[in-house]
LUMDOSE-467118 format. One record per residue: residue in one letter; x, y, z of N, C-alpha, C, O in turn. Coordinates in steps of 0.05 Angstrom, whole numbers, padded with zeros to 5 digits, always signed. Layout:
! LUMDOSE-467118
aXYZXYZXYZXYZ;...
//
This chain:
! LUMDOSE-467118
l+00846+01848+00793+00849+01836+00819+00828+01815+00825+00832+01799+00843;h+00806+01814+00809+00786+01794+00814+00796+01765+00809+00784+01746+00819;d+00818+01762+00794+00829+01735+00789+00852+01729+00808+00864+01707+00805;a+00859+01746+00826+00881+01741+00845+00874+01718+00863+00850+01713+00869;l+00894+01703+00873+00889+01681+00891+00885+01691+00919+00900+01708+00929;p+00864+01680+00932+00859+01688+00960+00882+01677+00978+00894+01657+00972;i+00887+01691+01000+00908+01682+01019+00895+01665+01041+00871+01666+01046;c+00912+01651+01055+00903+01631+01075+00911+01640+01104+00919+01623+01120;s+00909+01665+01110+00916+01674+01137+00901+01699+01144+00891+01714+01128;a+00901+01704+01170+00890+01729+01181+00912+01740+01200+00927+01724+01211;e+00912+01766+01204+00932+01778+01221+00919+01798+01240+00899+01811+01232;t+00929+01800+01264+00918+01818+01284+00936+01843+01284+00960+01841+01286;f+00923+01867+01281+00938+01892+01282+00933+01906+01309+00911+01907+01318;d+00955+01915+01321+00954+01929+01347+00957+01958+01341+00979+01967+01334;p+00936+01974+01344+00938+02003+01338+00957+02018+01357+00968+02039+01349;a+00960+02008+01381+00978+02021+01400+01007+02020+01391+01022+02039+01393;t+01015+01996+01381+01043+01993+01372+01046+01997+01342+01068+01998+01332;r+01023+01998+01329+01022+02001+01299+01037+01978+01286+01052+01983+01266;t+01033+01954+01296+01046+01931+01285+01026+01908+01283+01006+01907+01297;f+01032+01889+01265+01017+01864+01263+01029+01844+01282+01053+01844+01288;g+01012+01825+01292+01021+01804+01309+01042+01787+01295+01043+01786+01270;a+01059+01774+01311+01081+01758+01300+01072+01733+01286+01084+01724+01266;d+01050+01721+01295+01041+01696+01284+01014+01699+01270+00994+01705+01283;p+01014+01696+01243+00988+01697+01229+00970+01674+01237+00980+01653+01246;i+00944+01678+01235+00925+01658+01241+00918+01643+01215+00911+01655+01196;s+00921+01617+01216+00916+01601+01191+00886+01597+01188+00872+01588+01206;i+00876+01605+01164+00848+01601+01157+00847+01590+01128+00866+01593+01113;p+00825+01578+01121+00822+01570+01092+00822+01595+01075+00814+01617+01083;a+00832+01592+01050+00833+01615+01032+00806+01628+01029+00786+01615+01026;r+00807+01655+01029+00782+01670+01027+00789+01699+01019+00807+01711+01029;a+00773+01709+01000+00776+01737+00991+00748+01747+00982+00730+01731+00978;r+00746+01773+00980+00720+01786+00972+00697+01778+00990+00675+01773+00981;h+00703+01778+01016+00684+01771+01037+00679+01795+01054+00692+01816+01051;g+00659+01794+01072+00654+01814+01092+00666+01805+01118+00668+01781+01123;a+00672+01824+01136+00682+01817+01162+00674+01838+01182+00676+01862+01177;i+00665+01829+01206+00659+01847+01228+00667+01834+01254+00669+01810+01256;a+00671+01850+01275+00676+01840+01301+00649+01835+01315+00632+01852+01316;l+00645+01811+01325+00621+01804+01340+00624+01814+01368+00646+01820+01377;a+00602+01814+01383+00603+01823+01411+00621+01804+01428+00632+01813+01448;s+00624+01779+01419+00641+01760+01433+00670+01766+01430+00687+01755+01445;g+00677+01783+01411+00705+01788+01405+00716+01773+01381+00737+01780+01370;e+00701+01753+01372+00709+01738+01348+00704+01756+01324+00687+01774+01325;v+00718+01751+01302+00713+01766+01277+00698+01747+01259+00708+01725+01252;l+00674+01755+01251+00657+01739+01233+00665+01744+01204+00667+01767+01196;l+00670+01723+01189+00675+01724+01161+00650+01715+01146+00639+01695+01152;v+00642+01731+01126+00617+01726+01112+00622+01723+01082+00632+01741+01069;g+00615+01699+01072+00617+01695+01043+00645+01697+01032+00664+01691+01046;g+00647+01705+01007+00672+01708+00994+00677+01686+00973+00660+01670+00966;k+00702+01686+00964+00711+01666+00944+00737+01653+00953+00753+01665+00968;d+00740+01628+00944+00766+01615+00948+00777+01609+00920+00767+01620+00900;q+00797+01591+00918+00809+01586+00892+00789+01574+00872+00792+01577+00848;a+00769+01559+00882+00749+01545+00865+00726+01563+00857+00711+01556+00838;g+00721+01585+00870+00698+01602+00865+00685+01610+00890+00698+01611+00911;p+00658+01616+00889+00644+01625+00914+00646+01604+00935+00644+01580+00930;i+00649+01612+00960+00649+01594+00983+00621+01585+00987+00603+01602+00994;t+00616+01559+00984+00588+01549+00986+00583+01534+01012+00561+01532+01021;e+00604+01524+01025+00602+01510+01050+00614+01527+01072+00634+01541+01067;q+00602+01527+01095+00612+01544+01117+00614+01573+01107+00635+01585+01110;t+00592+01583+01096+00592+01611+01086+00599+01630+01108+00612+01651+01103;l+00591+01624+01133+00599+01640+01156+00620+01625+01172+00618+01601+01176;a+00640+01639+01181+00661+01628+01198+00672+01650+01215+00666+01674+01211;a+00687+01643+01236+00697+01664+01254+00726+01659+01261+00736+01636+01261;v+00741+01680+01266+00768+01679+01275+00769+01692+01302+00760+01714+01306;a+00780+01677+01321+00784+01688+01348+00812+01700+01349+00832+01686+01342;t+00815+01724+01358+00841+01737+01358+00856+01734+01384+00880+01735+01385;e+00841+01729+01406+00855+01726+01432+00871+01700+01433+00894+01700+01441;s+00859+01678+01425+00873+01653+01423+00869+01644+01394+00848+01632+01388;p+00888+01650+01377+00884+01646+01348+00872+01619+01341+00885+01599+01342;r+00847+01620+01332+00834+01596+01322+00813+01604+01301+00803+01627+01301;y+00806+01585+01285+00786+01589+01264+00763+01570+01270+00767+01546+01275;r+00738+01580+01269+00715+01564+01275+00695+01566+01253+00690+01588+01243;k+00684+01544+01244+00664+01544+01223+00638+01530+01230+00621+01526+01212;s+00634+01523+01255+00609+01510+01263+00593+01529+01282+00604+01547+01294;g+00567+01523+01283+00550+01538+01301+00538+01564+01289+00528+01581+01303;f+00540+01567+01263+00531+01591+01250+00505+01585+01233+00500+01563+01225;a+00490+01606+01228+00466+01604+01211+00474+01596+01183+00496+01602+01174;a+00456+01582+01169+00461+01575+01141+00449+01598+01124+00426+01604+01126;i+00467+01609+01107+00458+01630+01089+00468+01624+01061+00486+01607+01058;a+00456+01636+01041+00464+01632+01014+00492+01643+01009+00500+01663+01021;p+00508+01629+00993+00535+01639+00986+00533+01667+00974+00514+01673+00959;r+00552+01684+00980+00552+01711+00969+00580+01722+00968+00597+01716+00985;v+00586+01737+00948+00612+01750+00944+00608+01780+00946+00588+01791+00937;d+00627+01794+00959+00626+01823+00963+00602+01832+00979+00589+01852+00971;p+00595+01819+01001+00572+01828+01017+00578+01852+01033+00601+01859+01038;v+00556+01866+01042+00558+01887+01062+00551+01873+01089+00530+01859+01090;v+00567+01877+01109+00562+01865+01135+00565+01886+01157+00585+01901+01157;l+00545+01889+01174+00546+01908+01195+00539+01895+01222+00523+01877+01223;r+00552+01905+01243+00543+01898+01270+00526+01921+01280+00534+01944+01280;l+00501+01914+01287+00482+01935+01295+00485+01942+01324+00499+01928+01339;s+00472+01964+01333+00475+01974+01360+00465+01954+01381+00473+01955+01404;d+00447+01935+01373+00437+01915+01391+00453+01889+01388+00445+01868+01398;d+00476+01890+01375+00495+01869+01370+00486+01848+01350+00501+01829+01344;r+00463+01851+01338+00455+01833+01316+00473+01839+01292+00487+01859+01290;v+00473+01820+01273+00489+01822+01248+00470+01827+01225+00450+01813+01222;f+00477+01846+01208+00461+01853+01184+00478+01846+01160+00502+01854+01158;i+00467+01831+01141+00481+01823+01116+00464+01831+01092+00440+01825+01092;a+00476+01844+01073+00462+01853+01049+00480+01854+01025+00505+01852+01028;g+00468+01857+01002+00484+01861+00978+00501+01838+00970+00498+01815+00979;g+00520+01844+00952+00537+01824+00941+00524+01811+00917+00504+01819+00907;n+00537+01789+00908+00527+01775+00885+00532+01745+00889+00545+01737+00909;d+00523+01729+00870+00525+01700+00873+00552+01689+00865+00557+01665+00868;g+00570+01705+00855+00597+01697+00849+00600+01681+00823+00621+01670+00818;a+00579+01678+00807+00580+01663+00782+00597+01679+00762+00605+01702+00767;s+00603+01666+00740+00620+01679+00720+00606+01704+00709+00619+01723+00701;s+00580+01704+00707+00564+01728+00702+00548+01733+00727+00525+01724+00729;p+00559+01747+00747+00547+01749+00773+00519+01762+00773+00515+01782+00760;a+00501+01750+00788+00474+01761+00792+00474+01773+00820+00483+01762+00839;p+00463+01798+00822+00461+01811+00848+00442+01796+00867+00422+01784+00858;l+00449+01796+00893+00432+01784+00913+00415+01806+00926+00426+01827+00933;t+00389+01801+00928+00371+01822+00938+00361+01817+00966+00347+01833+00977;e+00369+01794+00978+00359+01787+01004+00375+01802+01026+00399+01804+01025;l+00360+01814+01045+00372+01826+01068+00368+01807+01092+00347+01795+01095;l+00389+01804+01108+00388+01785+01130+00395+01799+01157+00413+01815+01158;w+00380+01792+01178+00387+01800+01205+00392+01774+01220+00374+01757+01222;l+00416+01771+01231+00424+01748+01247+00426+01756+01277+00429+01780+01283;d+00423+01737+01294+00426+01743+01323+00455+01751+01329+00472+01750+01311;a+00461+01759+01353+00487+01769+01361+00510+01749+01358+00533+01757+01355;k+00503+01723+01358+00524+01703+01354+00525+01693+01326+00542+01676+01319;a+00508+01704+01308+00506+01695+01280+00499+01666+01278+00505+01653+01258;s+00485+01656+01298+00477+01628+01298+00449+01623+01286+00443+01600+01279;s+00433+01643+01283+00407+01640+01271+00398+01665+01256+00406+01687+01264;v+00383+01661+01235+00372+01683+01220+00346+01691+01234+00328+01675+01238;q+00344+01717+01242+00321+01727+01255+00300+01738+01235+00276+01738+01240;r+00311+01748+01213+00292+01760+01193+00305+01760+01166+00329+01764+01163;r+00289+01754+01145+00298+01755+01117+00278+01773+01103+00254+01773+01108;l+00289+01790+01086+00273+01809+01072+00284+01813+01044+00308+01818+01040;d+00267+01809+01024+00276+01814+00996+00268+01842+00989+00249+01847+00975;a+00284+01861+01000+00277+01889+00998+00291+01904+00976+00285+01928+00972;l+00308+01891+00961+00322+01906+00940+00309+01903+00913+00321+01911+00893;s+00285+01891+00912+00270+01890+00888+00248+01911+00889+00238+01918+00911;c+00241+01922+00866+00220+01942+00866+00193+01928+00868+00188+01909+00853;p+00176+01937+00887+00150+01923+00890+00133+01922+00865+00118+01903+00861;d+00134+01944+00849+00117+01945+00825+00130+01931+00801+00116+01929+00780;d+00155+01922+00803+00168+01909+00781+00190+01890+00791+00213+01898+00794;p+00182+01865+00797+00201+01846+00809+00225+01840+00792+00245+01829+00802;a+00224+01847+00766+00247+01842+00749+00268+01864+00751+00290+01863+00740;t+00262+01885+00767+00280+01907+00772+00294+01903+00799+00280+01898+00819;v+00320+01906+00800+00335+01901+00824+00352+01926+00830+00363+01938+00812;t+00355+01933+00856+00372+01954+00865+00399+01942+00873+00399+01923+00889;v+00421+01953+00863+00448+01944+00871+00464+01967+00880+00457+01990+00876;q+00487+01962+00892+00506+01982+00902+00493+02002+00921+00500+02025+00921;t+00475+01992+00937+00463+02008+00958+00482+02010+00982+00495+01991+00988;a+00484+02034+00994+00500+02037+01018+00482+02032+01042+00459+02041+01043;f+00493+02019+01063+00478+02014+01087+00493+02025+01111+00518+02024+01111;a+00479+02034+01131+00491+02045+01155+00475+02036+01179+00451+02036+01179;p+00489+02028+01201+00474+02020+01225+00463+02045+01238+00475+02067+01238;m+00439+02043+01250+00425+02065+01263+00419+02057+01292+00422+02033+01299;p+00412+02076+01309+00406+02069+01337+00383+02049+01339+00366+02048+01321;g+00384+02033+01360+00362+02014+01364+00363+01989+01347+00343+01974+01346;g+00385+01984+01333+00387+01961+01316+00375+01965+01288+00372+01946+01273;a+00368+01990+01281+00357+01995+01254+00380+01998+01234+00403+02001+01241;v+00372+01997+01209+00391+02000+01186+00380+02020+01167+00356+02020+01161;l+00397+02037+01157+00390+02056+01136+00402+02047+01110+00426+02042+01108;g+00386+02044+01089+00396+02038+01062+00392+02062+01045+00371+02074+01044;a+00413+02071+01032+00412+02096+01016+00424+02092+00989+00445+02079+00985;g+00411+02103+00969+00422+02104+00942+00423+02077+00928+00408+02058+00936;g+00439+02075+00908+00442+02050+00893+00435+02055+00864+00429+02077+00855;c+00437+02033+00849+00431+02033+00821+00408+02013+00815+00407+01992+00827;i+00391+02020+00797+00370+02002+00788+00379+01988+00763+00388+02001+00744;i+00377+01962+00762+00382+01947+00738+00358+01930+00731+00343+01922+00749;q+00354+01925+00706+00333+01907+00697+00344+01879+00697+00366+01874+00686;n+00330+01861+00710+00339+01834+00712+00328+01818+00689+00314+01798+00692;d+00335+01827+00665+00326+01813+00640+00349+01811+00621+00372+01816+00628;a+00343+01804+00597+00364+01800+00576+00380+01825+00571+00404+01823+00563;t+00368+01848+00573+00383+01873+00567+00402+01881+00590+00422+01894+00585;n+00396+01872+00614+00412+01879+00638+00419+01909+00638+00442+01917+00642;a+00399+01925+00632+00403+01954+00630+00414+01966+00655+00404+01961+00677;p+00435+01983+00653+00446+01995+00677+00429+02018+00687+00410+02027+00673;c+00436+02029+00710+00423+02051+00724+00401+02065+00708+00407+02079+00688;t+00376+02063+00718+00354+02077+00706+00341+02093+00729+00351+02093+00751;d+00318+02105+00724+00304+02119+00745+00296+02100+00767+00290+02076+00761;p+00297+02109+00792+00290+02091+00814+00261+02083+00813+00244+02097+00802;c+00255+02060+00824+00227+02051+00824+00212+02066+00845+00223+02076+00865;l+00186+02068+00841+00168+02081+00860+00151+02059+00873+00134+02048+00859;g+00155+02053+00897+00140+02031+00909+00136+02035+00939+00124+02018+00952;
//
């Protein structure tokens, strides 16, 4: 499925009627992205791939479901990423983590980002998925969960060596 073509639409599902809206919302092709509902009601799309590869311009975009429209301006500039984890925190900020650079031999992204409630600015960047005692070691496939007060819990994952051996899961780092 990683070679499948991304689609160019979004649809609104009504849980009360258990049906999709009659008119799809036209958006640029996008797949393997993250999506969350912002406090404004728009749905934020984060990263992903299009037919050419990783989305490098307008990495963040939003779809408004009330009046179907697609918006790509007014968002923070972040590095392109494929398969990110995206959470809306209890204080309405946006948390982005994980994923990879989308290259043919994808490299994991270790940067954690906290954006404001509108996703218009980065409030904090943290390179927390590297082991402090061995920067060549990276944690991937970590699960994240929103916690009260805007906190985030990161749990588990796999340790890989960021070297020529690209060794899979080893003992976790102690740092």
